[in-house]
PDB file of N, CA, C and O in Angstrom, chain B, residues numbered from 101:
ATOM      1  N   MET B 101       6.105  -4.498  13.366  1.00  0.00           N
ATOM      2  CA  MET B 101       6.080  -5.941  13.468  1.00  0.00           C
ATOM      3  C   MET B 101       5.292  -6.505  12.302  1.00  0.00           C
ATOM      4  O   MET B 101       4.218  -6.000  11.975  1.00  0.00           O
ATOM      5  N   MET B 102       5.806  -7.528  11.682  1.00  0.00           N
ATOM      6  CA  MET B 102       5.133  -8.138  10.549  1.00  0.00           C
ATOM      7  C   MET B 102       4.135  -9.172  11.044  1.00  0.00           C
ATOM      8  O   MET B 102       4.527 -10.165  11.658  1.00  0.00           O
ATOM      9  N   LEU B 103       2.859  -8.954  10.786  1.00  0.00           N
ATOM     10  CA  LEU B 103       1.822  -9.895  11.171  1.00  0.00           C
ATOM     11  C   LEU B 103       1.090 -10.416   9.946  1.00  0.00           C
ATOM     12  O   LEU B 103      -0.089 -10.761  10.024  1.00  0.00           O
ATOM     13  N   ASN B 104       1.771 -10.473   8.832  1.00  0.00           N
ATOM     14  CA  ASN B 104       1.161 -10.893   7.587  1.00  0.00           C
ATOM     15  C   ASN B 104       2.142 -11.775   6.848  1.00  0.00           C
ATOM     16  O   ASN B 104       3.260 -11.355   6.547  1.00  0.00           O
ATOM     17  N   ASN B 105       1.729 -13.004   6.550  1.00  0.00           N
ATOM     18  CA  ASN B 105       2.653 -13.859   5.812  1.00  0.00           C
ATOM     19  C   ASN B 105       2.565 -13.527   4.324  1.00  0.00           C
ATOM     20  O   ASN B 105       1.720 -12.727   3.924  1.00  0.00           O
ATOM     21  N   GLY B 106       3.396 -14.108   3.525  1.00  0.00           N
ATOM     22  CA  GLY B 106       3.522 -13.728   2.125  1.00  0.00           C
ATOM     23  C   GLY B 106       2.289 -13.921   1.272  1.00  0.00           C
ATOM     24  O   GLY B 106       2.148 -13.251   0.249  1.00  0.00           O
ATOM     25  N   ASP B 107       1.391 -14.811   1.654  1.00  0.00           N
ATOM     26  CA  ASP B 107       0.216 -15.054   0.813  1.00  0.00           C
ATOM     27  C   ASP B 107      -0.992 -14.222   1.218  1.00  0.00           C
ATOM     28  O   ASP B 107      -2.111 -14.513   0.796  1.00  0.00           O
ATOM     29  N   GLY B 108      -0.785 -13.191   2.030  1.00  0.00           N
ATOM     30  CA  GLY B 108      -1.863 -12.274   2.378  1.00  0.00           C
ATOM     31  C   GLY B 108      -2.623 -12.643   3.632  1.00  0.00           C
ATOM     32  O   GLY B 108      -3.455 -11.859   4.090  1.00  0.00           O
ATOM     33  N   LYS B 109      -2.370 -13.803   4.203  1.00  0.00           N
ATOM     34  CA  LYS B 109      -3.059 -14.175   5.433  1.00  0.00           C
ATOM     35  C   LYS B 109      -2.391 -13.452   6.589  1.00  0.00           C
ATOM     36  O   LYS B 109      -1.169 -13.312   6.630  1.00  0.00           O
ATOM     37  N   ASN B 110      -3.206 -12.998   7.521  1.00  0.00           N
ATOM     38  CA  ASN B 110      -2.642 -12.244   8.643  1.00  0.00           C
ATOM     39  C   ASN B 110      -2.876 -12.980   9.959  1.00  0.00           C
ATOM     40  O   ASN B 110      -3.258 -12.368  10.957  1.00  0.00           O
ATOM     41  N   ASP B 111      -2.651 -14.275   9.960  1.00  0.00           N
ATOM     42  CA  ASP B 111      -2.869 -15.066  11.167  1.00  0.00           C
ATOM     43  C   ASP B 111      -1.653 -15.940  11.468  1.00  0.00           C
ATOM     44  O   ASP B 111      -1.726 -17.168  11.428  1.00  0.00           O
ATOM     45  N   LEU B 112      -0.557 -15.294  11.764  1.00  0.00           N
ATOM     46  CA  LEU B 112       0.684 -16.004  12.027  1.00  0.00           C
ATOM     47  C   LEU B 112       0.724 -16.525  13.458  1.00  0.00           C
ATOM     48  O   LEU B 112       0.097 -15.965  14.357  1.00  0.00           O
ATOM     49  N   GLY B 113       1.468 -17.600  13.652  1.00  0.00           N
ATOM     50  CA  GLY B 113       1.725 -18.120  14.983  1.00  0.00           C
ATOM     51  C   GLY B 113       2.887 -17.384  15.618  1.00  0.00           C
ATOM     52  O   GLY B 113       3.614 -16.649  14.950  1.00  0.00           O
ATOM     53  N   PHE B 114       3.052 -17.590  16.913  1.00  0.00           N
ATOM     54  CA  PHE B 114       4.091 -16.881  17.664  1.00  0.00           C
ATOM     55  C   PHE B 114       5.483 -17.133  17.096  1.00  0.00           C
ATOM     56  O   PHE B 114       6.252 -16.191  16.905  1.00  0.00           O
ATOM     57  N   HIS B 115       5.810 -18.380  16.827  1.00  0.00           N
ATOM     58  CA  HIS B 115       7.152 -18.702  16.339  1.00  0.00           C
ATOM     59  C   HIS B 115       7.400 -18.140  14.939  1.00  0.00           C
ATOM     60  O   HIS B 115       8.531 -17.790  14.600  1.00  0.00           O
ATOM     61  N   GLN B 116       6.354 -18.054  14.136  1.00  0.00           N
ATOM     62  CA  GLN B 116       6.490 -17.431  12.813  1.00  0.00           C
ATOM     63  C   GLN B 116       6.800 -15.951  12.949  1.00  0.00           C
ATOM     64  O   GLN B 116       7.636 -15.419  12.219  1.00  0.00           O
ATOM     65  N   ILE B 117       6.136 -15.287  13.874  1.00  0.00           N
ATOM     66  CA  ILE B 117       6.375 -13.857  14.099  1.00  0.00           C
ATOM     67  C   ILE B 117       7.806 -13.644  14.579  1.00  0.00           C
ATOM     68  O   ILE B 117       8.504 -12.762  14.080  1.00  0.00           O
ATOM     69  N   VAL B 118       8.247 -14.450  15.548  1.00  0.00           N
ATOM     70  CA  VAL B 118       9.613 -14.330  16.066  1.00  0.00           C
ATOM     71  C   VAL B 118      10.620 -14.500  14.942  1.00  0.00           C
ATOM     72  O   VAL B 118      11.586 -13.744  14.842  1.00  0.00           O
ATOM     73  N   SER B 119      10.392 -15.490  14.103  1.00  0.00           N
ATOM     74  CA  SER B 119      11.306 -15.751  12.988  1.00  0.00           C
ATOM     75  C   SER B 119      11.316 -14.595  11.989  1.00  0.00           C
ATOM     76  O   SER B 119      12.378 -14.208  11.502  1.00  0.00           O
ATOM     77  N   ASP B 120      10.158 -14.051  11.684  1.00  0.00           N
ATOM     78  CA  ASP B 120      10.047 -12.988  10.679  1.00  0.00           C
ATOM     79  C   ASP B 120      10.691 -11.680  11.132  1.00  0.00           C
ATOM     80  O   ASP B 120      11.294 -10.978  10.320  1.00  0.00           O
ATOM     81  N   VAL B 121      10.571 -11.343  12.416  1.00  0.00           N
ATOM     82  CA  VAL B 121      11.089 -10.056  12.882  1.00  0.00           C
ATOM     83  C   VAL B 121      12.507 -10.142  13.428  1.00  0.00           C
ATOM     84  O   VAL B 121      13.119  -9.116  13.724  1.00  0.00           O
ATOM     85  N   CYS B 122      13.033 -11.352  13.564  1.00  0.00           N
ATOM     86  CA  CYS B 122      14.413 -11.557  14.036  1.00  0.00           C
ATOM     87  C   CYS B 122      14.679 -10.894  15.388  1.00  0.00           C
ATOM     88  O   CYS B 122      15.730 -10.287  15.596  1.00  0.00           O
ATOM     89  N   LYS B 123      13.732 -11.015  16.286  1.00  0.00           N
ATOM     90  CA  LYS B 123      13.892 -10.521  17.659  1.00  0.00           C
ATOM     91  C   LYS B 123      13.744 -11.692  18.610  1.00  0.00           C
ATOM     92  O   LYS B 123      13.276 -12.760  18.215  1.00  0.00           O
ATOM     93  N   SER B 124      14.136 -11.501  19.854  1.00  0.00           N
ATOM     94  CA  SER B 124      14.024 -12.576  20.832  1.00  0.00           C
ATOM     95  C   SER B 124      12.549 -12.843  21.147  1.00  0.00           C
ATOM     96  O   SER B 124      11.720 -11.939  21.050  1.00  0.00           O
ATOM     97  N   PRO B 125      12.224 -14.079  21.524  1.00  0.00           N
ATOM     98  CA  PRO B 125      10.839 -14.384  21.888  1.00  0.00           C
ATOM     99  C   PRO B 125      10.292 -13.498  23.005  1.00  0.00           C
ATOM    100  O   PRO B 125       9.111 -13.149  22.998  1.00  0.00           O
ATOM    101  N   SER B 126      11.145 -13.133  23.966  1.00  0.00           N
ATOM    102  CA  SER B 126      10.660 -12.280  25.057  1.00  0.00           C
ATOM    103  C   SER B 126      10.286 -10.886  24.555  1.00  0.00           C
ATOM    104  O   SER B 126       9.303 -10.304  25.013  1.00  0.00           O
ATOM    105  N   THR B 127      11.059 -10.355  23.625  1.00  0.00           N
ATOM    106  CA  THR B 127      10.752  -9.042  23.049  1.00  0.00           C
ATOM    107  C   THR B 127       9.446  -9.097  22.269  1.00  0.00           C
ATOM    108  O   THR B 127       8.596  -8.218  22.416  1.00  0.00           O
ATOM    109  N   VAL B 128       9.283 -10.115  21.446  1.00  0.00           N
ATOM    110  CA  VAL B 128       8.052 -10.272  20.665  1.00  0.00           C
ATOM    111  C   VAL B 128       6.864 -10.442  21.597  1.00  0.00           C
ATOM    112  O   VAL B 128       5.795  -9.886  21.344  1.00  0.00           O
ATOM    113  N   SER B 129       7.036 -11.200  22.667  1.00  0.00           N
ATOM    114  CA  SER B 129       5.953 -11.425  23.617  1.00  0.00           C
ATOM    115  C   SER B 129       5.484 -10.121  24.252  1.00  0.00           C
ATOM    116  O   SER B 129       4.282  -9.889  24.384  1.00  0.00           O
ATOM    117  N   ILE B 130       6.423  -9.276  24.644  1.00  0.00           N
ATOM    118  CA  ILE B 130       6.066  -7.989  25.260  1.00  0.00           C
ATOM    119  C   ILE B 130       5.259  -7.132  24.289  1.00  0.00           C
ATOM    120  O   ILE B 130       4.197  -6.619  24.640  1.00  0.00           O
ATOM    121  N   TYR B 131       5.768  -6.979  23.067  1.00  0.00           N
ATOM    122  CA  TYR B 131       5.080  -6.135  22.103  1.00  0.00           C
ATOM    123  C   TYR B 131       3.765  -6.745  21.641  1.00  0.00           C
ATOM    124  O   TYR B 131       2.799  -6.021  21.400  1.00  0.00           O
ATOM    125  N   LEU B 132       3.715  -8.055  21.517  1.00  0.00           N
ATOM    126  CA  LEU B 132       2.474  -8.711  21.120  1.00  0.00           C
ATOM    127  C   LEU B 132       1.414  -8.537  22.204  1.00  0.00           C
ATOM    128  O   LEU B 132       0.242  -8.318  21.898  1.00  0.00           O
ATOM    129  N   SER B 133       1.819  -8.632  23.456  1.00  0.00           N
ATOM    130  CA  SER B 133       0.885  -8.391  24.569  1.00  0.00           C
ATOM    131  C   SER B 133       0.327  -6.979  24.533  1.00  0.00           C
ATOM    132  O   SER B 133      -0.858  -6.769  24.793  1.00  0.00           O
ATOM    133  N   GLN B 134       1.171  -6.014  24.212  1.00  0.00           N
ATOM    134  CA  GLN B 134       0.704  -4.628  24.113  1.00  0.00           C
ATOM    135  C   GLN B 134      -0.272  -4.458  22.952  1.00  0.00           C
ATOM    136  O   GLN B 134      -1.277  -3.761  23.084  1.00  0.00           O
ATOM    137  N   LEU B 135       0.020  -5.093  21.816  1.00  0.00           N
ATOM    138  CA  LEU B 135      -0.883  -5.011  20.662  1.00  0.00           C
ATOM    139  C   LEU B 135      -2.223  -5.659  20.964  1.00  0.00           C
ATOM    140  O   LEU B 135      -3.261  -5.181  20.506  1.00  0.00           O
ATOM    141  N   ILE B 136      -2.211  -6.741  21.727  1.00  0.00           N
ATOM    142  CA  ILE B 136      -3.459  -7.403  22.114  1.00  0.00           C
ATOM    143  C   ILE B 136      -4.251  -6.523  23.066  1.00  0.00           C
ATOM    144  O   ILE B 136      -5.464  -6.381  22.911  1.00  0.00           O
ATOM    145  N   SER B 137      -3.583  -5.928  24.052  1.00  0.00           N
ATOM    146  CA  SER B 137      -4.297  -5.075  25.009  1.00  0.00           C
ATOM    147  C   SER B 137      -4.856  -3.815  24.356  1.00  0.00           C
ATOM    148  O   SER B 137      -5.843  -3.254  24.834  1.00  0.00           O
ATOM    149  N   ASP B 138      -4.234  -3.366  23.266  1.00  0.00           N
ATOM    150  CA  ASP B 138      -4.730  -2.201  22.527  1.00  0.00           C
ATOM    151  C   ASP B 138      -5.747  -2.580  21.438  1.00  0.00           C
ATOM    152  O   ASP B 138      -6.163  -1.734  20.646  1.00  0.00           O
ATOM    153  N   ASN B 139      -6.135  -3.848  21.411  1.00  0.00           N
ATOM    154  CA  ASN B 139      -7.115  -4.358  20.438  1.00  0.00           C
ATOM    155  C   ASN B 139      -6.674  -4.182  18.992  1.00  0.00           C
ATOM    156  O   ASN B 139      -7.510  -4.003  18.107  1.00  0.00           O
ATOM    157  N   ILE B 140      -5.394  -4.229  18.751  1.00  0.00           N
ATOM    158  CA  ILE B 140      -4.870  -4.164  17.393  1.00  0.00           C
ATOM    159  C   ILE B 140      -4.713  -5.579  16.846  1.00  0.00           C
ATOM    160  O   ILE B 140      -4.859  -5.815  15.647  1.00  0.00           O
ATOM    161  N   VAL B 141      -4.415  -6.509  17.740  1.00  0.00           N
ATOM    162  CA  VAL B 141      -4.258  -7.918  17.404  1.00  0.00           C
ATOM    163  C   VAL B 141      -5.179  -8.724  18.314  1.00  0.00           C
ATOM    164  O   VAL B 141      -5.367  -8.377  19.480  1.00  0.00           O
ATOM    165  N   THR B 142      -5.752  -9.800  17.780  1.00  0.00           N
ATOM    166  CA  THR B 142      -6.556 -10.711  18.587  1.00  0.00           C
ATOM    167  C   THR B 142      -5.854 -12.057  18.660  1.00  0.00           C
ATOM    168  O   THR B 142      -4.896 -12.309  17.929  1.00  0.00           O
ATOM    169  N   VAL B 143      -6.332 -12.915  19.544  1.00  0.00           N
ATOM    170  CA  VAL B 143      -5.787 -14.262  19.683  1.00  0.00           C
ATOM    171  C   VAL B 143      -6.877 -15.243  19.291  1.00  0.00           C
ATOM    172  O   VAL B 143      -7.986 -15.194  19.823  1.00  0.00           O
ATOM    173  N   THR B 144      -6.562 -16.137  18.358  1.00  0.00           N
ATOM    174  CA  THR B 144      -7.495 -17.179  17.958  1.00  0.00           C
ATOM    175  C   THR B 144      -6.788 -18.522  18.011  1.00  0.00           C
ATOM    176  O   THR B 144      -5.559 -18.588  18.009  1.00  0.00           O
ATOM    177  N   LEU B 145      -7.572 -19.591  18.060  1.00  0.00           N
ATOM    178  CA  LEU B 145      -7.006 -20.931  18.006  1.00  0.00           C
ATOM    179  C   LEU B 145      -7.190 -21.482  16.606  1.00  0.00           C
ATOM    180  O   LEU B 145      -8.296 -21.462  16.066  1.00  0.00           O
ATOM    181  N   GLY B 146      -6.111 -21.975  16.019  1.00  0.00           N
ATOM    182  CA  GLY B 146      -6.178 -22.581  14.703  1.00  0.00           C
ATOM    183  C   GLY B 146      -6.705 -24.005  14.804  1.00  0.00           C
ATOM    184  O   GLY B 146      -6.954 -24.506  15.900  1.00  0.00           O
ATOM    185  N   PHE B 147      -6.873 -24.654  13.652  1.00  0.00           N
ATOM    186  CA  PHE B 147      -7.344 -26.037  13.631  1.00  0.00           C
ATOM    187  C   PHE B 147      -6.364 -26.961  14.343  1.00  0.00           C
ATOM    188  O   PHE B 147      -6.762 -28.000  14.869  1.00  0.00           O
ATOM    189  N   ASP B 148      -5.096 -26.595  14.363  1.00  0.00           N
ATOM    190  CA  ASP B 148      -4.081 -27.395  15.043  1.00  0.00           C
ATOM    191  C   ASP B 148      -3.998 -27.048  16.529  1.00  0.00           C
ATOM    192  O   ASP B 148      -3.091 -27.504  17.225  1.00  0.00           O
ATOM    193  N   ARG B 149      -4.947 -26.239  17.014  1.00  0.00           N
ATOM    194  CA  ARG B 149      -5.069 -25.808  18.409  1.00  0.00           C
ATOM    195  C   ARG B 149      -3.888 -24.962  18.859  1.00  0.00           C
ATOM    196  O   ARG B 149      -3.592 -24.878  20.051  1.00  0.00           O
ATOM    197  N   LYS B 150      -3.218 -24.340  17.905  1.00  0.00           N
ATOM    198  CA  LYS B 150      -2.142 -23.404  18.218  1.00  0.00           C
ATOM    199  C   LYS B 150      -2.682 -21.990  18.099  1.00  0.00           C
ATOM    200  O   LYS B 150      -3.555 -21.723  17.274  1.00  0.00           O
ATOM    201  N   LYS B 151      -2.171 -21.094  18.911  1.00  0.00           N
ATOM    202  CA  LYS B 151      -2.614 -19.707  18.890  1.00  0.00           C
ATOM    203  C   LYS B 151      -2.143 -19.021  17.619  1.00  0.00           C
ATOM    204  O   LYS B 151      -1.009 -19.203  17.176  1.00  0.00           O
ATOM    205  N   LYS B 152      -3.030 -18.235  17.048  1.00  0.00           N
ATOM    206  CA  LYS B 152      -2.729 -17.398  15.893  1.00  0.00           C
ATOM    207  C   LYS B 152      -3.027 -15.960  16.299  1.00  0.00           C
ATOM    208  O   LYS B 152      -3.831 -15.714  17.197  1.00  0.00           O
ATOM    209  N   TYR B 153      -2.379 -15.022  15.638  1.00  0.00           N
ATOM    210  CA  TYR B 153      -2.499 -13.612  16.015  1.00  0.00           C
ATOM    211  C   TYR B 153      -2.891 -12.761  14.808  1.00  0.00           C
ATOM    212  O   TYR B 153      -2.037 -12.105  14.211  1.00  0.00           O
ATOM    213  N   PRO B 154      -4.174 -12.767  14.446  1.00  0.00           N
ATOM    214  CA  PRO B 154      -4.608 -11.925  13.324  1.00  0.00           C
ATOM    215  C   PRO B 154      -4.808 -10.472  13.762  1.00  0.00           C
ATOM    216  O   PRO B 154      -5.054 -10.179  14.932  1.00  0.00           O
ATOM    217  N   LEU B 155      -4.696  -9.584  12.788  1.00  0.00           N
ATOM    218  CA  LEU B 155      -4.978  -8.176  13.043  1.00  0.00           C
ATOM    219  C   LEU B 155      -6.472  -8.004  13.273  1.00  0.00           C
ATOM    220  O   LEU B 155      -7.282  -8.655  12.613  1.00  0.00           O
ATOM    221  N   SER B 156      -6.838  -7.141  14.194  1.00  0.00           N
ATOM    222  CA  SER B 156      -8.245  -6.877  14.471  1.00  0.00           C
ATOM    223  C   SER B 156      -8.869  -6.012  13.394  1.00  0.00           C
ATOM    224  O   SER B 156     -10.002  -6.255  12.977  1.00  0.00           O
ATOM    225  N   ASN B 157      -8.135  -5.003  12.941  1.00  0.00           N
ATOM    226  CA  ASN B 157      -8.675  -4.052  11.977  1.00  0.00           C
ATOM    227  C   ASN B 157      -7.563  -3.665  11.010  1.00  0.00           C
ATOM    228  O   ASN B 157      -6.773  -2.764  11.293  1.00  0.00           O
ATOM    229  N   ARG B 158      -7.505  -4.338   9.885  1.00  0.00           N
ATOM    230  CA  ARG B 158      -6.423  -4.129   8.915  1.00  0.00           C
ATOM    231  C   ARG B 158      -6.406  -2.695   8.391  1.00  0.00           C
ATOM    232  O   ARG B 158      -5.332  -2.122   8.211  1.00  0.00           O
ATOM    233  N   GLN B 159      -7.577  -2.104   8.144  1.00  0.00           N
ATOM    234  CA  GLN B 159      -7.641  -0.743   7.609  1.00  0.00           C
ATOM    235  C   GLN B 159      -7.066   0.259   8.606  1.00  0.00           C
ATOM    236  O   GLN B 159      -6.381   1.200   8.205  1.00  0.00           O
ATOM    237  N   LEU B 160      -7.331   0.072   9.885  1.00  0.00           N
ATOM    238  CA  LEU B 160      -6.804   0.969  10.905  1.00  0.00           C
ATOM    239  C   LEU B 160      -5.268   0.884  10.934  1.00  0.00           C
ATOM    240  O   LEU B 160      -4.587   1.907  11.006  1.00  0.00           O
ATOM    241  N   VAL B 161      -4.740  -0.326  10.877  1.00  0.00           N
ATOM    242  CA  VAL B 161      -3.286  -0.506  10.900  1.00  0.00           C
ATOM    243  C   VAL B 161      -2.657   0.135   9.662  1.00  0.00           C
ATOM    244  O   VAL B 161      -1.623   0.796   9.761  1.00  0.00           O
ATOM    245  N   ASP B 162      -3.278  -0.059   8.503  1.00  0.00           N
ATOM    246  CA  ASP B 162      -2.766   0.560   7.284  1.00  0.00           C
ATOM    247  C   ASP B 162      -2.740   2.074   7.399  1.00  0.00           C
ATOM    248  O   ASP B 162      -1.782   2.713   6.964  1.00  0.00           O
ATOM    249  N   ARG B 163      -3.788   2.656   7.982  1.00  0.00           N
ATOM    250  CA  ARG B 163      -3.845   4.103   8.159  1.00  0.00           C
ATOM    251  C   ARG B 163      -2.775   4.590   9.122  1.00  0.00           C
ATOM    252  O   ARG B 163      -2.156   5.628   8.890  1.00  0.00           O
ATOM    253  N   LEU B 164      -2.553   3.846  10.208  1.00  0.00           N
ATOM    254  CA  LEU B 164      -1.566   4.260  11.199  1.00  0.00           C
ATOM    255  C   LEU B 164      -0.149   4.168  10.682  1.00  0.00           C
ATOM    256  O   LEU B 164       0.701   4.985  11.038  1.00  0.00           O
ATOM    257  N   VAL B 165       0.112   3.181   9.848  1.00  0.00           N
ATOM    258  CA  VAL B 165       1.461   3.005   9.304  1.00  0.00           C
ATOM    259  C   VAL B 165       1.657   3.989   8.195  1.00  0.00           C
ATOM    260  O   VAL B 165       2.725   4.026   7.584  1.00  0.00           O
TER     261      VAL B 165
END
């Protein structure tokens, strides 16, 4: 799953993730929930009060991939 936009920021919103991976919102929701429960992704609120999903530990993800 791509959690990094083109300019290096890794705090995409839900709809951006759905658009980038070309999967249904329900599929993205299931996998995103699993990534959150495994502490790979966290949930933050942006200035626009929308949820963002940054990686918790970029180095760990790079090593795993």
